[in-house]
C-alpha positions in Angstrom: -84.1 49.4 -155.4 -87.5 50.7 -154.6 -90.4 48.5 -155.9 -91.3 51.0 -159.2 -87.9 51.3 -160.0 -87.9 47.3 -160.5 -91.5 47.6 -162.8 -89.7 50.4 -164.9 -86.7 48.4 -165.3 -88.8 45.9 -166.2 -91.5 48.0 -168.3 -88.0 48.4 -170.6 -86.6 45.1 -170.8 -84.0 45.6 -168.3 -82.8 42.1 -167.1 -83.0 40.7 -163.6 -80.6 41.5 -160.8 -77.6 38.1 -161.4 -78.9 37.5 -158.0 -81.9 35.6 -159.6 -79.8 32.4 -161.1 -78.0 32.0 -157.8 -82.0 31.3 -156.2 -82.8 29.1 -159.1 -80.0 26.7 -158.3 -80.9 26.9 -154.9 -84.4 25.8 -155.7 -83.2 23.5 -158.0 -81.2 21.4 -155.0 -83.9 21.6 -153.0 -86.2 19.7 -155.4 -83.0 17.9 -155.9 -83.1 16.7 -152.0 -86.7 16.3 -151.5 -87.0 13.8 -154.5 -83.7 11.9 -153.1 -85.1 11.9 -149.9 -89.3 10.2 -150.8 -87.3 8.1 -153.6 -84.3 6.8 -151.0 -86.4 5.3 -148.7 -88.3 2.5 -151.9 -85.1 1.9 -153.8 -84.0 0.9 -150.7 -86.6 -1.2 -150.3 -86.7 -2.9 -153.5 -82.5 -2.7 -154.7 -82.2 -4.2 -151.2 -84.7 -7.2 -152.5 -83.8 -7.5 -155.7 -80.4 -7.8 -155.0 -80.2 -9.7 -152.1 -82.3 -12.3 -153.8 -85.0 -12.1 -151.5 -88.3 -11.2 -153.7 -87.6 -14.0 -156.2 -88.4 -16.8 -153.1 -91.5 -14.7 -151.9 -93.3 -16.6 -154.1 -95.0 -18.0 -150.6 -98.3 -19.7 -149.5 -97.9 -16.8 -146.9 -97.5 -14.5 -149.6 -100.3 -14.9 -151.9 -103.2 -15.3 -149.9 -102.5 -12.2 -148.0 -101.7 -10.7 -151.6 -105.2 -12.4 -153.3 -106.7 -10.9 -149.7 -105.4 -7.5 -150.7 -106.5 -7.4 -153.8 -110.2 -8.7 -152.8 -110.7 -6.3 -150.0 -109.2 -3.8 -151.6 -111.7 -4.1 -154.4 -115.0 -5.1 -153.0 -114.1 -1.5 -150.2 -113.1 0.8 -153.5 -117.4 -0.3 -155.1 -118.4 0.5 -151.6 -116.4 3.7 -151.7 -117.6 4.5 -155.6 -121.4 3.7 -154.5 -121.3 6.3 -151.1 -118.9 8.5 -151.8 -120.0 9.3 -155.5 -123.1 11.1 -154.7 -121.8 12.2 -151.1 -119.2 14.3 -153.4 -122.0 15.4 -155.8 -123.8 17.0 -152.8 -121.3 18.6 -152.0 -120.2 20.2 -155.1 -123.0 21.5 -156.0 -125.6 21.7 -153.4 -125.2 24.5 -150.8 -126.9 23.9 -147.8 -126.9 24.6 -144.3 -124.0 22.5 -142.4 -122.1 22.1 -145.6 -118.8 23.1 -144.4 -119.6 20.4 -141.2 -120.5 17.9 -143.4 -117.2 18.1 -145.5 -114.9 18.4 -142.2 -116.9 14.9 -141.8 -115.7 13.5 -144.8 -112.3 14.7 -144.0 -111.6 13.5 -140.7 -110.9 10.1 -141.7 -107.6 11.1 -143.5 -105.8 13.0 -140.2 -107.1 10.8 -138.0 -103.8 8.8 -136.5 -105.1 4.8 -138.0 -105.2 3.4 -134.2 -107.8 5.9 -134.1 -110.2 5.0 -137.1 -109.3 1.2 -135.9 -110.6 2.0 -131.9 -113.5 4.5 -133.3 -114.4 1.1 -135.9 -114.6 -0.9 -132.9 -117.0 1.0 -130.6 -119.2 2.0 -133.4 -120.0 -1.7 -134.3 -117.6 -4.2 -132.0 -120.1 -6.7 -130.4 -120.3 -3.5 -127.5 -120.1 -0.9 -129.9 -122.9 1.1 -130.7 -124.3 -1.1 -133.6 -123.0 -3.8 -132.3 -125.7 -5.5 -130.2 -128.5 -4.7 -132.9 -125.4 -6.6 -135.3 -124.9 -9.3 -132.9 -128.8 -9.6 -132.8 -129.4 -10.0 -136.4 -126.9 -12.5 -136.6 -123.9 -10.2 -138.2 -120.8 -10.3 -136.7 -117.8 -7.5 -138.4 -114.8 -7.4 -135.6 -111.7 -10.3 -136.8 -113.5 -10.9 -140.0 -112.8 -10.3 -143.4 -115.8 -7.4 -143.8 -114.1 -5.6 -140.9 -111.1 -5.5 -143.1 -113.2 -4.2 -146.1 -114.9 -2.0 -143.1 -111.6 -0.5 -142.6 -110.2 -0.2 -146.1 -113.7 2.0 -146.8 -113.3 4.0 -144.2 -109.3 5.5 -144.1 -110.3 5.5 -148.3 -113.2 6.8 -149.5 -112.2 10.5 -147.8 -110.1 10.6 -151.2 -112.5 9.9 -153.7 -114.7 12.2 -152.1 -112.2 14.6 -152.0 -111.1 14.4 -155.7 -114.7 13.6 -157.2 -116.0 16.8 -155.9 -113.1 18.7 -156.9 -114.3 17.2 -160.0 -118.2 18.2 -160.2 -117.3 21.4 -159.3 -114.9 22.2 -162.1 -117.8 21.1 -164.5 -118.6 24.1 -166.7 -122.5 24.6 -166.0 -123.4 25.9 -169.5 -122.1 22.5 -171.1 -124.8 20.9 -169.0 -127.1 23.4 -170.1 -125.8 23.0 -173.8 -126.9 19.9 -173.4 -130.4 19.9 -172.3 -131.3 22.7 -175.1 -130.0 19.9 -178.1 -132.5 17.9 -176.0 -130.2 15.3 -174.0 -132.7 14.3 -170.7 -131.1 14.4 -167.5 -129.8 11.6 -167.1 -127.5 11.7 -170.0 -126.1 15.1 -169.5 -124.9 13.7 -166.3 -123.6 10.2 -168.2 -122.2 12.0 -170.9 -121.0 15.3 -170.2 -120.7 15.5 -166.4 -119.2 12.1 -165.5 -116.9 12.8 -168.7 -115.6 15.4 -168.0 -114.8 14.8 -164.5 -113.2 12.0 -165.2 -109.9 12.4 -164.5 -110.7 13.4 -161.6 -113.0 10.4 -160.5 -110.2 8.1 -161.8 -107.3 9.9 -159.7 -110.0 10.1 -156.5 -110.3 5.9 -156.7 -106.7 5.4 -157.5 -105.4 7.2 -154.6 -108.8 5.6 -151.8 -107.0 2.3 -153.8 -103.7 2.8 -153.1 -104.9 4.1 -149.6 -107.1 0.8 -149.0 -103.3 -1.3 -150.3 -101.6 0.2 -147.6 -104.0 -0.2 -144.5 -102.3 -0.9 -141.1 -103.7 0.5 -138.7 -107.0 0.7 -138.3 -107.4 -3.2 -139.8 -105.2 -4.2 -137.5 -107.0 -2.2 -134.4 -110.6 -3.3 -135.7 -109.9 -7.0 -137.5 -106.6 -8.6 -135.8 -104.2 -10.4 -137.8 -105.1 -13.0 -138.3 -103.5 -15.7 -141.4 -106.2 -16.2 -144.5 -109.0 -13.8 -142.9 -108.1 -10.6 -141.7 -104.1 -10.4 -143.1 -103.3 -8.4 -145.7 -100.1 -8.0 -146.8 -99.4 -5.1 -145.0 -99.8 -6.5 -141.6 -97.5 -10.1 -143.4 -94.8 -7.2 -143.5 -95.4 -6.5 -139.6 -95.9 -10.2 -139.1 -93.2 -11.3 -140.2 -90.8 -8.2 -139.1 -92.2 -8.9 -135.9 -91.1 -12.6 -136.3 -87.5 -12.3 -136.9 -88.0 -12.9 -140.5 -86.7 -9.6 -142.5 -86.2 -11.3 -146.2 -90.0 -12.3 -146.4 -90.7 -8.9 -144.4 -88.9 -7.2 -146.9 -90.1 -9.4 -149.9 -93.7 -8.7 -149.0 -93.1 -5.1 -148.6 -91.6 -4.5 -152.4 -94.2 -6.2 -153.8 -96.4 -4.2 -152.2 -94.3 -0.8 -152.9 -93.7 -2.2 -156.9 -97.8 -2.9 -157.4 -98.7 0.1 -155.9 -96.2 1.8 -158.0 -96.8 -0.1 -160.9 -100.9 0.9 -161.0 -100.4 4.5 -160.0 -97.9 4.9 -163.4 -100.9 2.8 -165.0 -103.4 4.9 -164.2 -101.8 8.2 -164.4 -101.3 7.2 -168.7 -104.8 6.2 -168.9 -105.9 9.9 -167.2 -103.0 11.4 -170.0 -104.6 9.5 -172.7 -108.4 10.8 -171.5 -106.9 14.4 -171.6 -105.4 13.4 -175.6 -109.1 12.3 -176.7 -110.8 15.3 -175.0 -108.7 17.7 -176.5 -109.1 15.6 -179.9 -113.1 14.5 -179.5 -114.8 17.5 -181.9 
């Protein structure tokens, strides 16, 4: 059947060939297979932890210590990401300048870098013999294999996720709404606060969550730049690796299950909040 004939049949309201339902079945099967592929590993992990009872005995000093360190460092890295990433996203979304594509490529680079390469790059930049390592050492600042190194590694690999999402959010704000607020007498700061940031809030929240989740799961750059020192640089992902390498499979499964459940819970909670923000924006006068 030619394209003209298909268009003619569609215009007259004639049904499409019966082969299309078969295509729908294939698509549905592919979707189901994809969901099973993504969900099965996590379900197997959590199920093994719950059924095997290892998660019930996971409340140990090393696990609590690693979990507390993970939460503290990711909170600090999130603040750093917000402080430096928000202006960068604003400039990339609202300003046209020569070399903008190069800047965007540099921002996105940590996403595609292998984590071990990111850790080695941080070591060469901020290590004792690195580009900035000697000036920092002369100032009495030592970064490698410290808690600060954990925060730095998390920020490096996670910031691009926030910048990308925030850039999209700022670019999607209707400029005419901002202009209307200016005409009504709003100051520039008021426009940014009450209009631009408010309208871009869902994208900003999504970016922060993705950055936090990436920080929480960071492993390669952390172990290369900060090491795996209990109580100082051993975050929860590193504890999972250490327990597994030490032959304590149950403890490794329990810690991994806690990490997976924490990440999943936060992602679901933020999606619920984001849905609430969308509803509020739609019903607002």
